[in-house]
C-alpha positions in Angstrom: 88.5 -29.4 -4.0 90.2 -32.8 -2.8 88.4 -36.4 -1.4 88.9 -35.1 2.0 87.7 -31.9 1.3 84.3 -32.9 0.3 83.9 -35.4 2.9 84.8 -32.6 5.4 81.8 -30.3 4.2 79.5 -32.9 3.4 80.2 -33.5 7.3 79.4 -30.0 8.2 76.8 -29.5 6.2 75.3 -32.3 8.3 76.0 -31.1 11.5 74.5 -27.6 11.0 71.6 -29.3 9.4 71.3 -31.7 12.6 70.6 -34.8 10.6 74.2 -35.5 12.1 72.8 -36.1 15.7 76.3 -36.5 17.8 76.9 -38.2 21.5 79.2 -37.1 23.6 81.6 -40.4 24.7 84.1 -40.4 27.6 87.6 -39.6 26.7 88.5 -43.0 27.1 86.5 -44.4 24.7 87.8 -45.9 21.5 91.7 -45.2 22.8 92.6 -48.9 20.4 91.8 -46.3 17.4 93.0 -42.9 18.3 96.7 -42.1 18.5 97.6 -40.3 21.8 94.4 -41.1 24.1 96.0 -40.0 26.7 95.8 -36.1 25.0 91.7 -36.9 24.6 89.9 -33.7 25.9 86.4 -34.5 24.8 85.1 -36.9 22.0 81.7 -37.1 20.2 80.7 -39.7 17.6 77.8 -40.3 15.2 76.7 -42.0 12.6 77.4 -40.9 8.6 74.9 -42.9 6.1 77.0 -42.7 2.7 76.7 -44.4 -0.9 79.1 -47.0 0.7 77.3 -47.7 3.9 77.3 -46.3 7.3 80.3 -45.1 9.2 81.1 -43.8 12.6 82.4 -40.8 12.4 84.5 -39.8 15.8 85.3 -36.2 16.4 88.2 -35.7 18.3 89.5 -32.9 20.7 92.8 -33.4 21.8 94.7 -31.2 24.4 98.6 -29.8 23.4 101.1 -27.7 25.3 101.6 -25.0 23.0 105.0 -24.5 21.7 103.9 -20.9 20.6 103.6 -19.4 24.1 106.8 -21.8 25.6 104.5 -24.0 26.7 102.6 -22.4 29.2 99.8 -22.8 27.9 97.8 -25.4 26.0 95.7 -25.5 22.5 92.4 -27.6 21.8 92.7 -29.5 18.2 90.6 -31.0 16.9 90.6 -34.2 14.3 87.8 -36.8 12.4 88.5 -40.0 12.3 86.1 -42.0 10.5 85.6 -45.9 11.6 83.5 -49.2 9.3 82.2 -51.4 11.7 85.0 -50.2 14.5 88.3 -50.5 11.8 89.6 -46.9 11.3 89.1 -45.7 7.8 91.1 -42.4 7.5 91.9 -39.7 9.7 91.0 -35.7 9.0 93.6 -33.4 10.3 94.3 -29.4 10.4 97.1 -30.8 8.2 93.9 -31.4 5.7 91.5 -29.5 6.3 91.7 -25.8 7.8 91.7 -25.2 11.2 89.0 -22.6 11.9 86.7 -24.9 9.6 87.5 -27.6 12.5 86.8 -25.1 15.1 83.7 -24.6 13.4 82.8 -28.2 13.4 83.7 -28.5 17.0 81.3 -25.6 17.9 78.2 -26.8 15.9 78.9 -30.4 17.9 79.6 -29.2 21.2 76.2 -27.1 21.7 74.0 -29.6 19.8 75.4 -33.3 21.4 72.9 -35.2 23.5 74.5 -33.7 26.7 74.4 -30.5 25.9 70.9 -30.9 24.2 70.0 -32.3 27.9 71.7 -29.4 29.8 70.2 -26.7 27.8 67.3 -28.3 26.5 66.1 -28.7 22.9 
């Protein structure tokens, strides 16, 4: 397991246990850091405590036209951005982590974010 997979597993584990508290952000937030911010569908933020300090984790969902369906449909693709004091440290995409695992994280986060909790209750 490489260092990106270890980091992702740590984030997924903390999301599952509820140790990471996710806030849903405006789609336009962090547009100076996100590659192709016009494609952002949703984004969430959480603070990750590690030995090296506190890092901000952005979970960003983007919408893309789906070439497998002749561009008639759109596909949502999640990515993680890890920030240290507002500066991008690393980006984790489905080229590093299996897309099904990324979707597993998004499914956890979307039901446990601050706005979802407000809607559905604790």
